N, C-alpha and C positions, 0 to 999 in steps of 0.2 A: 505492499500500500506508499502511495508514494505522504508524504508529508505534505498539511494540511487541506487532510481532503475534506470537502464541502458534502454535509448531513444535515438533511433533515431529521430532528428528533421529536417524539413526546413522551412527555411523565406526567406522573401523577404521584399524589402521595401515596406512599408503601401501603400496600396494605385495600387501599380503596380508591385504586385503578380503575373498576369495576364496575363500582359500584353507585348506585340512579343519584343524581345531582350533585358524586363529583366531582370537582372542576378539573381538569385536564392541561396542559401546555404544551403550545407544539411553536416551531418556531426555527430555523437556521441555523449550524452554527462547522466548525473545522475542527477532524483532527488535528489535533497540536501535540499528542502522544498516546501510543500503543503496544502494549504487549501481551504475550501470552503465555501461558506456560502450561505445557501439554507434555507430564511424566509417564512414560510408561504403564495404563494397566492406569492410570491415577484419574481423577474427575479431573477437566482443563477450563483453566480460572484466564480470565483477561480483564484489565485494567484496560480501561478510556478515560484522556485529558481531551476536555470541547469547550473552545471560546466561543463564544456570540457572539451571531453575524446583525443581528438586526432586534428589533423586538419581539417580544411571544403573544400568539394570539392565547386567551383564555379562550374554552370550549367544556360545555356542560357534560359529563358524560352518559 
């Protein structure tokens, strides 16, 4: 993956992402850091750092 790849993000409060009436937010961001750890036979983990590139849009779930 190339540095500073543009992505669309959507997020909500943990545990409430699909509850009726819970707001979620959508926006654009650049990936500024990405690492993946996948040891043989273990669960893979991923870490990503995003930098927002504009305003967020609020939506009701």
